[in-house]
N, C-alpha and C positions, 0 to 999 in steps of 0.2 A: 413226340406224339410216349415214349419212353417218363418219362417225366409226367406224363397226363394221368395217364395210368399209374404214374404212385400217390402219385396227389388222390383220387379216385379212393387207391386202398385203403390211404392216410383216411380218410374219408369215412374210408368207411368201415375201420377197425378204433376211430374214436367214436364212430355214432355206438358201432355196437359195446362197447364198455358202458359207454350212457347207460347205454340202454339196459344191459343187465346191471349195473349198478344202480341204476332204478331198482329198478325189481329189488337188492340187496340189500337196500339204507331204508328202504318203508319196509320192509318182516324184520325188518334184523336192530334200525336205527346205522350212525356210527362207528359209536364202540364195539358194538355185538359183528358187525360189519368184518368181510373178508375181503380179500383183495386175490386170492386167492382162490373161492368159490364166485367175484365180478370174476377174473381170468379166465377161467374152464367156461359159465356158461357165452363167453363172448369166444367162446373159443381163438382166442389169442394168448398171453401171457402177463407178469408180474410185471412187467421193465418196463411195455408199452402204459401203460395205467402210473409209474414211474415217470416216462419218453414227454404221454400227452398236458398229466397234471399235476406232477408232483408229486404230491403222500394223497395219500386216504382223504386226509381231510382238504385238500383242493377237489380231489374230484366230489366228495358230497354237495361243495359248493356247486360244481359247475353242472352237477342236476339240481341242486335247487336252484338252479340262477335258472338257469335251460326252461326247471318248470313255472320259478313264478313269469317271463318272456309268453311261453304259450301262453298262462292265462291271463295275462291280460292283454296280448291280441285278438286271443278267442273272445275272451270278453269288457270289452269294452265299457266303461259306462254313462250314461246313459240317466244325464239330472234329471230331463226331464219325461223318463220313467221308472223315478228308483227298484220299486216294487219286481217291473218289470228283469229291472237290473238284475236284484238278488234274486229273482230265479232262473235267467241266464247265470250265476254263478251257482247258482247248488243242481244245472243242470252239466256245467260242469266238469264237479263232483261226482255226481255221480257216475259220471262214464266216466271219468279217468278220479276212480275211487283211491288209490299214495296219494293224488292230491296229499288228502288232507294226515293220512298215516306222516310223510317227509316232512311235513309242517311240525306237527308236533311232537317231532326225532330234534329238529331243528328250533324247539324251542327249551323241548326237555335239557341237549345237548348240548347248546350254545348261544344262552340264555347270557347276557353281562358276559360272554367274551370283547364285547365292542368290537368286534367286522360287526358291520353292519351291508348287507347288500343292495347297491345299487339303481338296484332295480327297481326293489320293491321300496325302499325310501323316497326315487324320483317320479315314482308312482303314485304314490299316493301323498305327497306331497303336489299332484295335479290331481288329484280326483278332490285334493279340501280347496283344491284355489277354484274344480272349476263350479264344486256344491256352491263354497261361501260364494260368486260367483250368480250361483242363479239363486242365492238366500236376496242380495241386498237385490235381485232385478223382483224381488216375487215369489219369484215361479216356488219355491222352495220353502218351509217354513224354517224359523229359526229358533224355535225351541229347543236346540238345540247348536252349541258351535256347530261348526262346521266338521270338525278334526271327531267332535265321539258322533260325530251323527254316523259319518263315514263307518266309522268302526262296530253299529251298533246293526246300519246294514250288511255289513258281513258277519261280522257274529253268526246275527239272522240265516243270514242267506248258506252258513255251515252250518247251524245246527243242528242238522240229519245225520249227520258227515260226523261230526265230533262225540257226539255219545257212548259213554261203558253199556255193553251187552245185557245192562239189569236192567235198562230204562226202555234199550230196542226190545227185549224181552217183553213190557208190554204194551207196546205199542205198535208189533208183527206185526197184528192184521195189519194198516193202513199204507192204502195203495202211493205208486210214484204220480202215482195225481194228486190225491192230494196231500201228501206230504209237499209238494212245490205246491202247492194251492195255500195250504201254510207259511212257509217262507213268505208270499205274495204278499197273503189278506198281515200279515203282520206288523211289513215295511208299512204299509199299505198304513195301516194304525199307525205304527208310530210317529208317522208324518198329520194324516189327518186331527191322530192325540189333539 
């Protein structure tokens, strides 16, 4: 019984650290984040961060890996409805705004590091295979190779959440429904163009 309580406490501490780290990394990136702030926010201590994750970079990797896994699980690709897939992915960015911020920090601070996350690589490879199969079957146009088409769909789905504030000021009156429809319509046009 005591071991079960310890295991649950450890899981709860690890979860609190991941949640606090998600907030910290989204706000400050890897370099600007502080483990003491993460530990305090998680009602834990710095030693626990190093115990569970090895380092601040290891903690970021765990946060980013979990975020990617959650996104992949929550928004599976549907090659028979790529516009709908883009719309659902857009919705996930609206519901979880930290996702795009973490992805931006990841690109800025990890680009060229040679460390690629298997959850992202595996997911992208599976999506490319699914699109290529749909193209071979004639269900998806082959104007763009499967990998490029996936990239375009992914970027269009994140269009609204990855703009600079100056662009946002120009389109600030666009409703949530309109923003989603732009994403869906753009992917539809990409496929029909």
